[in-house]
C-alpha positions as CSV (number, residue, x, y, z in Angstrom):
1,M,0.0,0.0,0.0
2,R,1.0,3.6,-0.3
3,V,0.7,5.3,3.0
4,S,1.7,8.7,4.5
5,V,2.8,9.4,8.1
6,I,2.3,13.0,9.3
7,G,4.8,13.9,12.0
8,C,8.3,12.5,12.3
9,G,9.0,12.6,16.0
10,Y,9.5,9.5,18.0
11,L,6.3,7.9,17.1
12,G,6.1,9.0,13.5
13,A,9.7,8.2,12.5
14,V,9.5,4.7,14.0
15,H,6.1,4.1,12.4
16,A,7.2,5.3,9.0
17,A,10.4,3.2,8.9
18,A,8.5,0.1,10.2
19,M,5.7,0.5,7.6
20,A,8.3,0.7,4.8
21,D,10.1,-2.4,6.3
22,L,6.8,-4.3,6.0
23,G,6.8,-3.5,2.3
24,H,4.6,-0.4,2.1
25,D,5.4,2.7,0.1
26,V,5.7,5.4,2.7
27,I,6.0,9.2,2.5
28,A,6.6,10.8,5.9
29,V,6.0,14.5,6.5
30,D,7.2,17.0,9.1
31,V,7.5,20.8,9.2
32,D,11.0,20.6,10.8
33,A,13.4,20.8,7.8
34,E,16.4,19.9,9.9
35,K,14.8,16.8,11.2
36,I,13.7,15.8,7.7
37,A,17.3,16.3,6.4
38,T,18.7,14.1,9.2
39,L,16.2,11.3,8.5
40,R,16.8,11.5,4.8
41,A,20.5,10.8,5.6
42,G,19.5,7.7,7.5
43,L,20.2,9.2,10.9
44,P,17.5,9.0,13.6
45,P,17.3,12.2,15.6
46,F,17.0,10.1,18.8
47,F,18.3,6.9,20.1
48,E,16.1,3.8,19.5
49,P,17.6,0.3,19.1
50,G,16.9,-1.2,15.7
51,L,15.7,2.0,14.1
52,P,19.0,2.9,12.3
53,E,18.9,-0.5,10.6
54,I,15.4,-0.4,9.3
55,L,15.6,3.3,8.4
56,S,18.7,2.6,6.3
57,T,17.3,-0.4,4.5
58,S,13.9,1.2,3.9
59,L,15.6,4.4,2.4
60,A,17.9,2.2,0.2
61,S,14.9,0.2,-1.1
62,G,13.1,3.4,-2.2
63,R,10.0,2.5,-0.2
64,L,10.6,5.3,2.4
65,N,10.8,9.0,1.6
66,F,10.8,12.1,3.9
67,T,9.4,15.5,2.9
68,T,8.4,18.9,4.4
69,E,5.7,19.3,1.7
70,M,2.2,18.0,2.6
71,A,1.3,18.0,-1.1
72,D,3.7,15.0,-1.5
73,V,1.1,12.7,0.2
74,A,-1.0,12.8,-2.9
75,G,-1.5,9.2,-4.1
76,A,-1.3,7.7,-0.6
77,T,-4.6,6.1,0.5
78,V,-3.9,5.7,4.2
79,H,-2.6,8.6,6.2
80,F,-1.3,8.2,9.8
81,I,-1.4,11.2,12.1
82,A,1.5,10.7,14.5
83,V,2.2,14.1,15.9
84,G,2.9,14.9,19.6
85,T,0.2,15.8,22.2
86,P,2.3,17.5,24.9
87,Q,1.0,18.7,28.2
88,S,-0.6,22.1,28.0
89,D,1.4,24.9,29.7
90,A,-1.8,26.2,31.3
91,S,-3.1,22.9,32.7
92,G,-2.6,19.2,32.8
93,A,-4.7,18.8,29.6
94,A,-3.3,17.5,26.3
95,D,-2.3,20.2,23.8
96,L,-4.1,19.2,20.6
97,R,-2.8,22.0,18.4
98,F,-0.5,19.8,16.5
99,V,-3.2,17.2,15.8
100,D,-5.6,19.8,14.6
101,A,-2.9,21.5,12.4
102,A,-1.9,18.1,10.9
103,L,-5.5,17.3,9.9
104,D,-6.1,20.8,8.5
105,A,-3.0,20.6,6.4
106,L,-3.8,17.1,5.2
107,I,-7.5,17.7,4.2
108,P,-6.8,19.5,0.9
109,H,-4.8,16.5,-0.3
110,L,-7.2,13.7,0.6
111,G,-8.9,11.6,-1.9
112,P,-12.6,10.8,-1.5
113,Q,-11.9,7.2,-0.4
114,D,-8.8,7.8,1.7
115,I,-8.5,6.6,5.3
116,V,-7.1,9.0,8.0
117,V,-5.7,7.0,10.9
118,G,-5.1,8.7,14.2
119,K,-2.1,7.3,16.2
120,S,-1.5,10.1,18.6
121,T,-2.5,9.8,22.2
122,V,-5.5,12.0,22.6
123,P,-8.4,12.6,25.1
124,V,-11.5,10.6,24.5
125,G,-13.8,12.5,22.2
126,T,-11.1,13.9,20.0
127,A,-11.6,11.5,17.2
128,E,-15.3,12.3,16.9
129,R,-14.5,16.0,16.8
130,L,-11.9,15.4,14.1
131,A,-14.3,13.4,12.1
132,E,-16.8,16.3,12.2
133,R,-13.9,18.5,11.1
134,L,-13.5,16.4,8.0
135,L,-17.2,16.5,7.1
136,T,-17.3,20.3,7.6
137,A,-14.4,20.7,5.2
138,G,-16.4,18.6,2.6
139,S,-14.1,15.6,2.7
140,T,-15.5,12.1,2.4
141,A,-12.4,10.5,3.8
142,T,-12.9,8.2,6.8
143,L,-11.3,8.8,10.1
144,V,-10.3,5.9,12.3
145,W,-8.3,5.5,15.5
146,N,-5.4,3.1,15.9
147,P,-3.6,3.9,19.2
148,E,0.1,3.1,19.6
149,F,1.5,1.1,22.4
150,L,5.2,1.6,21.9
151,R,7.8,1.1,24.7
152,E,10.8,3.2,24.2
153,G,13.8,0.9,23.7
154,F,11.5,-1.7,22.0
155,A,9.5,0.6,19.7
156,V,10.6,-1.1,16.4
157,K,9.6,-4.5,17.8
158,D,6.3,-3.1,19.1
159,T,5.5,-1.7,15.7
160,L,6.4,-4.7,13.7
161,A,5.0,-7.3,16.1
162,P,2.7,-5.6,18.6
163,D,1.0,-7.4,21.5
164,R,-2.4,-6.2,20.2
165,L,-3.9,-4.0,17.5
166,V,-6.9,-1.8,18.2
167,F,-9.0,-0.4,15.3
168,G,-11.5,2.2,16.3
169,V,-14.0,2.8,13.5
170,A,-17.4,4.6,13.6
171,Q,-20.4,2.8,12.2
172,G,-21.7,4.1,8.8
173,T,-20.3,4.8,5.4
174,G,-16.7,3.8,5.1
175,H,-16.7,1.5,8.1
176,D,-16.0,-1.8,6.2
177,A,-13.5,-0.2,3.8
178,A,-11.6,1.3,6.7
179,L,-11.3,-2.0,8.5
180,R,-10.1,-3.7,5.3
181,A,-7.5,-1.1,4.8
182,L,-6.2,-1.4,8.4
183,H,-6.1,-5.2,8.1
184,E,-4.1,-4.8,4.9
185,V,-1.7,-2.4,6.5
186,Y,-1.0,-4.8,9.4
187,A,-1.4,-8.0,7.4
188,T,2.0,-9.4,8.4
189,A,1.4,-8.9,12.1
190,I,-2.2,-10.2,11.9
191,A,-1.0,-13.3,10.0
192,G,1.5,-13.8,12.8
193,G,-1.4,-14.1,15.3
194,V,-1.5,-10.6,16.8
195,P,-4.9,-10.1,18.4
196,V,-7.1,-7.5,16.8
197,V,-9.8,-5.5,18.7
198,E,-12.3,-3.8,16.4
199,T,-14.2,-1.2,18.3
200,D,-15.6,2.3,18.2
201,L,-13.7,5.6,18.2
202,A,-14.1,6.5,21.9
203,T,-13.1,3.0,23.1
204,A,-10.0,3.1,20.9
205,E,-9.0,6.4,22.4
206,L,-9.6,5.2,25.9
207,V,-7.6,2.0,25.5
208,K,-4.4,3.9,25.4
209,T,-5.1,6.3,28.2
210,A,-6.6,3.6,30.4
211,A,-3.6,1.3,29.8
212,N,-1.2,4.0,30.8
213,A,-3.3,5.0,33.8
214,F,-3.3,1.4,35.0
215,L,0.4,0.9,34.5
216,A,1.2,4.1,36.3
217,T,-1.1,3.1,39.2
218,K,0.6,-0.3,39.5
219,I,4.1,1.3,39.7
220,S,3.0,3.9,42.2
221,F,1.3,1.2,44.3
222,I,4.5,-0.7,44.8
223,N,6.4,2.4,45.5
224,A,3.8,3.3,48.2
225,M,4.4,-0.2,49.6
226,S,8.1,0.5,49.7
227,E,7.5,3.4,52.0
228,I,5.5,1.1,54.3
229,A,8.1,-1.6,54.1
230,E,10.8,0.8,55.1
231,A,8.8,2.0,58.1
232,T,8.2,-1.6,59.3
233,G,11.3,-3.5,58.3
234,A,9.6,-5.4,55.6
235,N,11.1,-6.3,52.2
236,V,9.2,-4.7,49.3
237,T,10.9,-7.0,46.7
238,E,9.8,-10.2,48.5
239,L,6.4,-8.6,49.0
240,A,6.1,-8.0,45.2
241,D,7.2,-11.6,44.5
242,A,4.6,-12.9,46.8
243,I,1.6,-10.9,45.5
244,G,2.9,-11.3,42.0
245,Y,2.1,-15.0,42.0
246,D,-1.6,-14.0,42.1
247,T,-2.5,-14.1,38.4
248,R,-5.0,-11.4,39.0
249,I,-2.1,-9.1,39.9
250,G,1.0,-10.4,38.1
251,R,4.6,-9.6,38.9
252,R,5.5,-7.3,36.0
253,F,5.9,-3.6,36.8
254,L,5.9,-4.3,40.5
255,N,9.4,-3.1,41.0
256,A,9.9,-0.4,43.6
257,G,12.2,2.4,42.7
258,V,12.5,6.0,41.8
259,G,9.3,5.9,39.7
260,F,8.2,6.4,36.1
261,G,8.8,9.2,33.7
262,G,9.2,9.9,30.0
263,G,7.0,11.6,27.5
264,C,4.0,9.4,28.0
265,L,2.9,8.1,31.4
266,P,3.2,11.4,33.4
267,K,1.5,13.6,30.8
268,D,-1.1,11.0,29.9
269,I,-2.4,10.5,33.4
270,R,-2.6,14.2,33.9
271,A,-4.4,14.6,30.5
272,F,-6.8,11.8,31.5
273,S,-7.6,13.6,34.7
274,A,-8.1,16.9,32.9
275,R,-10.5,15.2,30.4
276,A,-12.5,13.6,33.2
277,E,-12.9,17.0,34.9
278,E,-14.2,18.4,31.6
279,L,-16.8,15.5,31.5
280,G,-17.8,16.3,35.0
281,L,-16.3,13.0,36.2
282,G,-13.2,14.1,38.0
283,D,-14.0,12.0,41.0
284,S,-13.9,8.9,38.9
285,V,-10.1,9.2,38.4
286,A,-9.2,11.3,41.4
287,F,-6.9,8.6,42.5
288,L,-4.6,9.4,39.6
289,G,-3.7,12.6,41.4
290,E,-2.2,10.5,44.2
291,V,-0.6,8.2,41.7
292,D,1.2,11.2,40.2
293,A,2.1,12.5,43.7
294,I,3.6,9.2,44.9
295,N,5.6,9.1,41.7
296,L,7.0,12.6,42.2
297,R,7.6,11.9,45.9
298,Q,9.9,9.0,45.0
299,R,12.3,11.4,43.4
300,Q,12.5,13.5,46.5
301,R,13.0,10.3,48.6
302,V,16.0,9.4,46.5
303,I,17.5,12.9,46.8
304,E,17.1,12.9,50.5
305,R,18.5,9.3,50.8
306,V,21.6,10.2,48.9
307,L,22.2,13.3,51.0
308,T,21.6,11.4,54.3
309,E,23.7,8.4,53.4
310,G,26.4,10.6,52.0
311,G,26.7,12.8,55.1
312,G,25.0,15.9,53.9
313,A,25.7,18.3,51.1
314,E,27.3,20.8,53.5
315,T,30.2,18.3,53.9
316,G,31.2,19.0,50.2
317,L,29.5,15.9,49.0
318,T,30.5,14.6,45.6
319,V,27.8,12.3,44.0
320,A,28.2,10.1,41.0
321,V,24.7,9.9,39.3
322,L,24.4,6.8,37.1
323,G,21.8,7.5,34.5
324,L,19.9,10.4,33.1
325,A,17.4,8.9,30.7
326,F,14.0,8.0,32.2
327,K,14.6,4.3,31.3
328,P,17.4,2.2,29.8
329,H,17.8,1.8,26.0
330,S,16.5,5.4,25.5
331,D,18.0,8.9,25.4
332,D,14.7,10.4,26.4
333,V,15.0,12.8,29.4
334,R,11.5,14.2,29.3
335,D,10.1,14.1,32.9
336,S,13.0,11.8,33.8
337,P,13.3,10.8,37.4
338,A,17.0,10.3,36.9
339,L,17.5,13.8,35.6
340,D,15.3,15.3,38.4
341,V,17.5,13.5,41.0
342,A,20.7,14.9,39.5
343,L,19.3,18.4,39.4
344,G,17.8,18.1,42.8
345,L,21.2,17.1,44.3
346,V,22.8,20.1,42.5
347,A,20.2,22.4,44.0
348,A,20.9,20.9,47.4
349,G,24.5,21.9,47.1
350,A,26.2,18.6,46.2
351,T,28.8,18.3,43.5
352,V,27.3,16.1,40.9
353,V,29.0,14.2,38.1
354,A,26.5,12.3,35.9
355,Y,26.9,9.6,33.2
356,D,24.4,7.9,30.9
357,P,25.4,5.8,27.9
358,E,23.0,7.7,25.6
359,A,21.2,10.6,27.2
360,M,24.0,13.0,28.2
361,G,23.6,15.1,25.0
362,A,19.8,15.5,25.5
363,A,20.3,16.3,29.2
364,Q,23.0,18.9,28.6
365,K,21.0,20.5,25.8
366,R,18.3,21.2,28.4
367,F,20.6,21.9,31.3
368,P,24.1,23.0,30.0
369,E,25.3,23.5,33.6
370,L,25.0,19.8,34.3
371,V,28.5,18.2,34.7
372,V,28.8,14.9,32.8
373,A,31.5,12.3,32.6
374,K,32.9,10.6,29.5
375,N,32.3,7.1,31.0
376,V,31.1,5.4,34.1
377,D,34.6,5.2,35.6
378,Q,35.1,8.9,35.3
379,A,31.8,9.6,37.0
380,L,32.7,7.3,39.9
381,L,36.3,8.5,40.4
382,G,36.6,10.3,43.7
383,A,32.9,10.2,44.5
384,D,31.7,10.1,48.1
385,I,28.5,8.3,47.1
386,A,26.9,6.9,43.9
387,V,23.3,6.6,43.0
388,L,22.0,4.3,40.4
389,V,18.8,5.9,38.8
390,T,18.6,4.4,35.4
391,E,19.0,0.6,35.2
392,W,21.2,0.4,32.2
393,P,22.8,-3.1,31.9
394,E,26.2,-1.4,32.2
395,F,25.3,-0.2,35.7
396,V,23.5,-3.3,36.8
397,E,26.6,-5.4,35.9
398,L,29.1,-3.1,37.7
399,D,31.8,-4.9,39.7
400,P,31.6,-3.6,43.2
401,R,35.3,-4.2,43.8
402,R,36.3,-2.1,40.9
403,V,33.8,0.6,41.8
404,G,35.2,0.7,45.3
405,D,38.7,1.2,44.0
406,L,37.5,4.3,42.1
407,M,35.4,6.0,44.9
408,T,36.6,8.0,47.9
409,H,33.9,6.3,50.1
410,K,32.1,3.0,49.4
411,R,28.5,4.2,49.5
412,I,25.8,3.5,47.0
413,V,22.1,4.2,46.7
414,D,20.3,1.7,44.4
415,A,17.2,3.7,43.4
416,R,16.0,0.9,41.1
417,N,16.5,-2.0,43.5
418,V,18.4,-3.9,40.8
419,L,21.8,-4.6,42.5
420,N,22.6,-7.6,44.7
421,P,22.8,-6.1,48.3
422,A,24.9,-9.0,49.6
423,Q,27.4,-8.7,46.8
424,W,28.0,-5.0,47.4
425,R,28.1,-5.2,51.2
426,A,30.6,-8.1,50.9
427,E,32.9,-5.6,49.2
428,G,32.6,-3.1,52.1
429,F,29.9,-0.9,50.6
430,H,27.2,0.9,52.6
431,Y,24.4,-0.2,50.4
432,S,20.9,1.5,50.5
433,S,17.8,0.8,48.4
434,L,14.1,1.6,48.5
435,G,11.8,-0.6,50.7
436,R,14.5,-3.3,51.4
437,P,16.1,-3.7,54.8
């Protein structure tokens, strides 16, 4: 099929390259000329494992092209809207300006039988409003919603072989043709056994926001339990193991630590709450406010733990911060707990030297004053205390003996609960984590 992708940020660039890798003829559009030039050269503007390879092969095949001209989508029959929906400056609501602008720019170039596919994460009711916008403009194209469920670090895999596909299509003219088009777009995944949920527009929108709200709640729940565990001498990891055997609960994402971040979960639960308030149903999701608060409190807990275990910033404390990205296998520092910890320690008066395998450029672009190291050894050299805040394999697999030889004092705060306490204590470290004795 010939498809277009509107927006070449994280979602759009991955989706465009993956669609071309599946054999479709793809034209991807973005207003950022510099970003388009970079992508044309086969260079992703962000770190994502596997993306450089499929980007390179898709460009070489001629199936993938990038442009700044919306008119170039002419001839495509399926158009994916994959622009960002950032948090509004004035409130927690999603800012839909980019979605609206993308559709308005696309409308003049739509054919009468074209399919417009929303992939951006939007508040429920957005798709219905956009469908009316199409009608008002005199377009007979059909609007559907196909939410994304990408995990940063695994986005290529999640696009090529997702764990489910959700197709939201309104009843009426164009319904059957739209479903056929979506089934054709994702034919490879569907043939491989990926489940398909065919539903209405509102449900498709809610699937993404509800999934993120549930995941955020699960993470904040175990972090709240880590506070209780610390106060009572319990072990939150063993607690998670025990309750995780209950198949109704499950063990995944029950790992206590510094909390969640990135460009999705924090903004999406705030946008969900804002939309519920607009619907007069704020009480229904009021718990999400506490989910958010617990998550932000974890960052402060880690900052205070480092200062306490290190002897206080007034002692001239030097801290090695291991990690800046919000999660491993990503260079994304948006709403990153790790970056917040580093900046919080600086604000408290500590001398901070940070290292991250991929995110230092993004972090320094936002905060040029942040001191970063060239490698993990340089970050650790002469440190009074280290804090592991992003669970990169490089950090999880550190040799405590070698680390101890580099540091001035053998102290470490494991803010992801991923290190072996006994191993580190055996090498003379004062080891501290969250919710474990």
